[in-house]
C-alpha positions as CSV (number, residue, x, y, z in Angstrom):
1,M,269.9,88.0,115.1
2,P,266.6,90.2,115.7
3,G,265.9,92.8,113.3
4,K,265.2,96.6,114.2
5,R,261.7,95.8,114.3
6,D,261.8,92.4,116.4
7,C,263.5,94.7,118.8
8,V,260.9,97.4,119.0
9,E,258.1,94.4,119.0
10,T,259.8,93.0,122.2
11,A,260.5,96.4,124.0
12,S,256.8,97.2,123.2
13,T,255.4,93.5,124.6
14,A,257.5,94.2,127.8
15,T,256.0,97.6,128.1
16,S,252.5,96.1,127.7
17,K,253.1,93.8,131.0
18,F,253.7,96.3,133.0
19,Q,250.7,98.5,132.2
20,R,248.7,95.4,132.1
21,L,249.6,95.2,135.6
22,V,248.8,98.8,136.3
23,E,245.4,98.2,134.5
24,D,244.2,95.2,136.4
25,L,245.2,96.8,139.7
26,R,243.0,99.9,139.2
27,K,240.2,97.4,137.5
28,E,240.6,95.4,141.1
29,L,240.2,98.2,143.0
30,G,237.2,99.2,141.1
31,A,234.9,102.0,142.8
32,G,235.4,101.4,146.2
33,G,239.3,100.9,147.3
34,I,241.0,98.1,149.2
35,D,238.2,98.7,151.9
36,S,235.4,97.4,149.8
37,E,233.8,94.1,150.8
38,D,234.4,93.1,146.9
39,V,238.3,93.7,147.2
40,D,240.8,91.3,148.2
41,P,244.4,92.1,149.3
42,N,245.3,89.0,148.8
43,V,244.2,89.3,144.9
44,L,246.6,92.4,144.8
45,Q,249.5,91.3,146.2
46,L,249.3,88.2,143.8
47,L,248.6,90.5,140.8
48,M,252.0,92.1,141.6
49,R,253.7,88.6,142.5
50,Q,252.7,87.4,139.1
51,Y,254.4,90.1,137.7
52,V,258.2,89.4,136.6
53,S,260.1,92.7,136.9
54,K,262.1,94.1,133.5
55,V,263.9,97.5,133.6
56,D,262.8,98.4,130.1
57,D,259.4,98.0,131.5
58,W,259.4,100.8,134.5
59,Q,262.3,102.8,133.8
60,Q,260.5,105.7,132.5
61,Y,259.3,106.3,136.0
62,A,262.6,105.5,138.0
63,L,263.5,108.9,138.4
64,S,266.5,109.1,140.8
65,D,268.2,111.9,143.0
66,F,271.0,110.7,145.1
67,S,270.9,114.0,147.2
68,R,267.7,112.3,148.9
69,P,267.1,108.8,150.3
70,Y,264.6,107.8,148.0
71,T,262.5,109.6,145.5
72,R,258.0,109.0,144.8
73,N,257.7,108.5,141.1
74,L,253.9,108.2,140.3
75,V,252.8,106.2,137.7
76,D,248.9,106.1,138.6
77,K,245.8,107.3,140.8
78,G,243.9,104.2,140.3
79,N,240.6,106.0,139.8
80,G,241.1,108.4,143.0
81,K,241.5,105.3,145.4
82,S,245.2,104.7,145.3
83,N,248.5,105.8,144.5
84,L,250.9,103.6,142.4
85,L,254.7,104.8,142.9
86,V,257.9,103.6,141.6
87,L,260.8,104.6,144.7
88,V,263.6,104.8,143.6
89,W,266.5,104.3,146.9
90,T,269.8,105.7,147.2
91,P,272.7,103.3,148.1
92,G,272.9,103.2,152.1
93,R,270.1,105.2,152.6
94,G,266.3,104.8,153.8
95,S,263.4,106.2,155.1
96,A,262.2,107.0,158.3
97,I,260.2,105.1,160.9
98,H,256.5,105.8,159.6
99,D,252.9,105.1,159.5
100,H,250.3,104.7,156.6
101,A,247.4,107.2,157.9
102,G,245.2,104.6,158.0
103,A,245.9,103.3,154.3
104,H,247.5,99.5,153.2
105,C,250.7,99.1,151.5
106,I,251.8,96.3,149.0
107,M,255.5,96.7,148.0
108,K,257.4,94.8,145.1
109,V,261.2,94.8,144.6
110,L,261.7,95.6,141.1
111,K,265.3,95.9,141.3
112,G,268.1,94.7,143.9
113,H,267.2,94.3,147.4
114,L,265.4,96.2,150.6
115,K,265.4,95.8,154.1
116,E,262.2,96.2,156.1
117,S,262.4,97.2,159.5
118,L,259.2,96.5,161.6
119,Y,258.2,98.2,164.8
120,P,255.6,97.6,167.3
121,W,252.6,100.5,166.5
122,R,252.5,103.5,168.4
123,E,249.6,106.2,168.3
124,P,251.1,109.1,166.5
125,T,251.0,112.7,168.8
126,T,252.9,115.7,167.6
127,G,253.4,119.4,169.8
128,G,253.8,119.3,173.5
129,E,253.9,115.4,174.2
130,S,255.9,114.0,177.0
131,P,259.3,112.3,175.9
132,R,258.6,108.5,174.9
133,A,260.7,105.7,174.8
134,A,263.3,104.4,172.0
135,L,261.5,102.4,169.2
136,E,263.3,99.1,169.1
137,P,262.6,96.7,165.8
138,I,260.5,93.3,166.2
139,Q,261.5,92.3,163.0
140,E,263.7,92.4,160.2
141,T,263.6,91.0,156.5
142,L,265.6,91.2,153.3
143,Y,263.4,91.3,150.0
144,D,264.8,90.3,146.9
145,E,263.6,91.3,143.7
146,N,260.2,90.0,142.6
147,E,259.7,89.6,146.1
148,V,256.2,90.9,147.4
149,T,255.1,92.5,150.9
150,Y,252.3,94.0,152.9
151,I,251.8,96.2,155.6
152,S,249.2,98.3,157.5
153,D,249.0,100.3,160.4
154,K,247.0,97.3,162.2
155,I,250.7,95.5,161.3
156,G,252.7,98.3,163.0
157,L,255.2,100.9,161.8
158,H,258.1,100.5,159.7
159,K,260.8,101.7,157.7
160,I,262.7,100.3,154.0
161,S,266.2,100.8,153.7
162,N,268.4,100.0,150.8
163,P,271.4,98.0,152.2
164,S,273.5,98.2,149.3
165,R,276.5,100.5,149.4
166,E,277.0,100.6,145.7
167,E,273.6,99.6,144.0
168,V,270.7,101.0,143.8
169,A,267.0,99.5,144.7
170,V,263.9,100.3,142.9
171,S,260.7,99.2,144.2
172,L,256.8,99.3,143.2
173,H,254.3,100.8,146.0
174,L,250.5,100.7,145.9
175,Y,249.1,102.9,148.6
176,T,245.0,102.7,149.1
177,P,243.4,104.6,149.9
178,P,246.3,107.3,148.8
179,N,245.9,109.1,152.5
180,A,249.4,109.8,153.1
181,A,249.4,111.8,149.6
182,M,246.3,113.7,150.6
183,Y,246.9,114.4,154.5
184,G,250.4,113.2,155.3
185,C,251.5,110.4,157.6
186,H,253.5,110.7,160.8
187,T,257.2,109.8,160.9
188,F,259.1,108.5,164.4
189,D,262.6,109.0,165.9
190,E,264.4,105.8,166.3
191,T,266.4,107.2,169.1
192,T,263.4,109.5,171.0
193,G,260.6,108.2,169.8
194,R,259.0,111.6,169.2
195,C,257.2,111.7,165.9
196,S,256.1,114.2,163.4
197,K,253.7,115.0,160.8
198,V,255.0,115.1,157.3
199,H,253.9,115.6,153.4
200,Q,255.9,114.0,150.9
201,P,255.8,115.6,147.7
202,N,256.1,113.3,144.3
203,F,259.6,113.7,142.7
204,S,257.9,112.8,139.4
205,E,254.3,112.2,138.0
206,Y,253.9,110.1,134.9
207,G,257.4,110.0,133.9
208,H,258.0,113.7,134.0
209,R,259.7,115.7,136.9
210,L,258.4,118.1,139.0
């Protein structure tokens, strides 16, 4: 049976693996961010895949509020070139259909399962536009724990949802550049197709609720 010191060292080692991922992502982004010629999005995805999720690693960031569909919890700002966030998804809830404000998003499932519904790209227009057609998903994918996916506006719009009615889901998101945090993004009504400009504040930063 391990002693108290062994347990402390094991927890410390586990935590360092998540922190190493944070540091490796920051290093890979460098001074220019994902759009720089020397940054390969595939390497960022590989770094996310190589990390094996352990609750003890990231639970300090996973602050939840079941009155909301999900919470956004900032982990790192990546030299000002990205936002790394832990999102906690309320059972049976999900995001609106949204764009990514010209940014790239890499998502890894840390706990549970998440469903991605992908929609064709639609140019955002707000205020006084004529009625627009409903949005129909062109693809739906269920991601399991430790799986990684990538989205950008060149691929289309999407929404993420937690299909479980009982279990919380948790995911890690790398947004680069951090356009949505700085300027907002657009959400789209699935029935009418109308869009709205939104700003999504973080629920917590560095493990502390705002």
